[in-house]
N, C-alpha and C positions, 0 to 999 in steps of 0.2 A: 151690566155685568151678568155672568152666567149664574143662573139660579137653580141649577140641577141639584146642588148640595142640600137645598131645603127639604128634598124628599128622601135624602139618604138616611141611613141608620144613625141615630144621634150618638152612638158610641163609636162610629167609624171615623177614620182619619179624614175621609172626604168631607164629612160634616164639620169636623174641627177646623180644617183648613178653610172651608167655606165661611164659617163664622168670622175667622180672622180677616179674610179678604173683605167681608162686609164691613167689619169695624173700620178697617183702613179706608174703604170707600166712603163710609158715612161721615167720618170726622173730616175728610178732605173736601167732600162735595156738597154736603147738606147746606142749604141756603137759610133755613130757619131752624137752628139748633134746638130752640125751646119746644119744638113740636116733633122732634125726632123720636122714633120708637125703634128699638132693636127687636128683630123677629124672634119668635119661639122662646120668649122668656117664661120660665116656669113660675107659677104663682105659688108663693109660700106666705104663710101668716106673718112671718118675721120680716119679710122683705118690704117693709113700709117705706124706708128712706128713699129708695130709687123708684120702684114701680109706681107708688102712689103719686109721687111728684110728677112723673112723666104723664100718667093718666090724667091728673087734674089739669095740667097745662094743656094737654092735647084736647081736652073736652071743653075748654073755656069758650064762651061765645065771642065771636070776632067783634072787635070794636073798630070803627072806621079810623083811619090814620089821623084825620084832622081832629077827631074827638080825643084820641090818645094823646096827641100833642097838647091839646087844651088841658086835659087832666094833669099831664106831667108838669106843665108850667104852673098850674094852680097849686099843686100839692108838693112839688119838688121831688116827685117820685123818680127813682132811678130804675133803669132797665135791669130786670132780674138776670143774674148770671146763671145760664143754663147748666145743668149737670150732665152734659152729653158724654163726657169721657167716663164718668162714674157709671152711667147707664150701660155704656158699651163694655166696660171692664166687667161689670156685674154679669152681663149676658155671656161674655166669653168664658168667664171662670166656671160657669155652669157646665161647660163642655169638657172641663179638665178633671184631673184626679185630685185637685186641691181639697175638696170636701172629704176625701177619703184619707186625709192625713199626710198627703205628699206635700213637698215644699218646692219652691223655685229659688234659684240662686242669682243674686244680683252681683255681678263682678265689681270689685272695688280695686281700682288702680292704686299702686303704692304711693302715688303723689297725693292722694286725698287724705289719708290718715298716717302715712309714714310706713305702711306695710301693706302688702297685697293679700287679699283674701276674697271670699265670696260670702255675701250676707244672705242668710236664708230667710225667706218669707213664706209663712204658711197661712192657713185659712183664718186664724185669729188675727193676723196682721192685716190681711186684706179686708176683713170685716171691720176693723178699726177705721179704715179709710172710708168704706162704703156707708157705715152706720154711725159715724161720728162718736167714737168712744175714745178712751184714753190711749195714747200712742205708745207703742213699744219701741225699744232701742232699734229694732230692725227697720221700722218705718222712719224713725228719725234719721238713721244713717242713710237710708235710700234717698230721702229728700236732700241730704247734704251732698250726695253724689249728683243729684239733679242741679243743685246750686253750682257745683264745681263744673259740670258739663255745660250748663246753659248760661251762667253768668260769669264765673271766674275765668274760665278758659277763653271764651270769645272776647272778653274785655281786658284780658291781660291782668286780672286782679290777683292771680296766684302769687305775684311778686309782693303783694301788700297784705294778703290774708291767708290764713291756713286753718285747718280743722284739727281738733283733738277728738279721738274716738270715745264716745261716752261709755262704751262697753268696757273700756279700760280705766275710766276715770270717775265712775260713779261713787257714791258715798260708801257702799259696801266694800268696794275694792280699796278705797282709801283707808278704811279701818282695818281690813284683814291683810292687805298686801301693800302697805304704804311705800316700801322700797321699790316695788315693781312699778307703781304709779309714778314715783319720782323719776325713775330711770327712763320710762317712756316719754314723759313730758320734757325732761331736760334734753333728751336727744332731739326731740322735735324743735325745741327752742334753739339749740346750738347749731342746727343745720342752717340757720339763717341769721347769723350774728353780724353780717355785713350790711344789713338793712333793717329799718324799722318795720315791724309787722304786727298785725293784730291776729291773735289766735282765738277761735271760737271753741268754747268748751260747754256743750249742752250738758248740764249737770242734773243727774237724777238722785233724789234724796233717799230713795229706798223705802220711805214710809208711806206706802200707798202709791208710789210712782210719780211724785210731783216733779215736773221739769222746770228748770230755770236756766238762764244763760249767764255764764261767766266768760267775759271777753278780756283777754290778757295781752298787754303790750309789754313784753319783757325788756325791751330796749329802754323804755321810759319808766319801767317798774310801776305801771298803772294797771289796776284791775277794775273793770266795769261790771257791776252787778245788776242784772235785770231779772226781777222776779215778779211775775204777773199777780202774785198774792200780796205784793208790796211788803214782804218781810225784808230784813237786812241780813248781812252775812253772819251776824252773831247767832243766828238760828242754827247754823251749821259750823261750829267751831273747828271740827276736824278738817273740813274742807279748807277753811281759811288758813289753818296751820300748815297744811301740806302745800298750798299754793305759795304762801310766803317762803317756805323752805325751798321750794323749787326755784323761785326768783333769786333767792340768796345764793343758791348753788350755781345758777347760771352766771350771776355776778362774779362769783369767785373764779369760775372757769374762764370768764372773759378777762380776768385779772383787773377788774375795776376797783380802785381804792375808794373806800367810803369811810368817813370818820366813824369811830366806834359808837358815838352817841346817835348816829343816824343809820346804824346798821339795819334796824328794823323799820326804817322809815319808808315803807311801801304804801303807795296811795291806793285806797279803795274808794271808788265812787258808786254810790247807790243811785241808779237812774230811775227817774219817775216815768216809768214806761206805762203803756196801756194796761189796764187791770182786768183780769178775767172775772166773770160773773157767775161761775159755777165751779164744780170740782172736776171738770173734764178737759177744759180747753188749754191747760198749761202747755202741752206739747205743741199745739198749733201756734200759740203765742211765741214760744221759743223759736220756732221755725221762721215766723214772720220777723222777729227781731234780727235774725241773721240775714234774711233776705233784704230787709230795708237798709241795714248797715252796708251791705254790699252795693246796693243801688246808689247809696249816697257816696260810696267810694271814700269813706273817711275812717282813719284809724283811731279817731277820738269820738266818743259818744257823749253828747251834751247831757248834763245832769237832769235836764227837763225833756230829754229825748229830741229827736229831729223835728224841726218845725213842719216839714213836709208830711210827716206821719204822726204828729202828736194828736192824741184823742184819748177820751176817758176809757174806752174799750173798743175792741174790734167788732165790726158788724158781722152778721151771718155771711154776707157776700165775701168779706175779706177772709173769713175762715174757709169758706167753700172754695175760694181761689187756690188755697194750699192743696186741698183734696183733688181738685181738677188737675193741677200741675202734676201731682203724684200719679194719678191715673193715666194721664196722657204719656208721661215719661215711661211708665211700666209697659204700656202698650207699644211704644216706640222701640223699647229695648228688645222686644220679641223673645222674652224669656219664658213666656207661658206655654 
């Protein structure tokens, strides 16, 4: 590929376009991703997560293939998941005005959340992905678009699953604007009354930004509660009250007759999902819960979680996978 851009002014359009072309070339052509290095990366004290990992991997002493196989068999070691897309996104962001306070807009089709809009992502959002900190609603929504584009669309899963926008359904909104929350969710539910469907509601508690997943099947009136802190729904009574009211409203609009003694008989299932081990990972866990449910293509979630994904907690590689998917998706969108 043409390398003239490397000697161009770093503030020029030529340099910016050159970095983008390099990123595309690298992620498509590199044969050994774990040893990939993006050129002209600025060195900063805070850039520990990406630069240090790349440098340490690149400087490792080569081990013969036969010896690697022997070690892997003896220890059960797994091949490390390289952070190539994070490294490339990190490099490309340095050529943009993101660090100056500018934002980029992620287009959201109306089919994803029931209304069309653009999700803004700024430096803080990108840093969350690159340096593994608590996730914002912008990052959560961007990953949900990734799931819609890469899983739901190609597999035809939009007939069985839908998303609710956490920007409109967090605890703060439920307390301050309960009528608006009810109206939004009821409209989403009533748009699909002719088929059974599971709706994903990534719920933010507002007290420090804890994320958990509420998955609702309004047709069967079942709510699945997945909290990586292993709390139950009684921790957030306002949320449960609004969800119950929404289901009852949908029931009434569908003109379903229920005996008075069973009017409040909505089933809540607490799922024994993987448990986080710190105060940061809740957002990543919530995203994996949605992804794994889509991969299983099931509108019911077992109370002890899916056999294929059951574990005490997610590994670093499993959480890094979410970040890599996000970075690759943002690069492919060409919104930077």
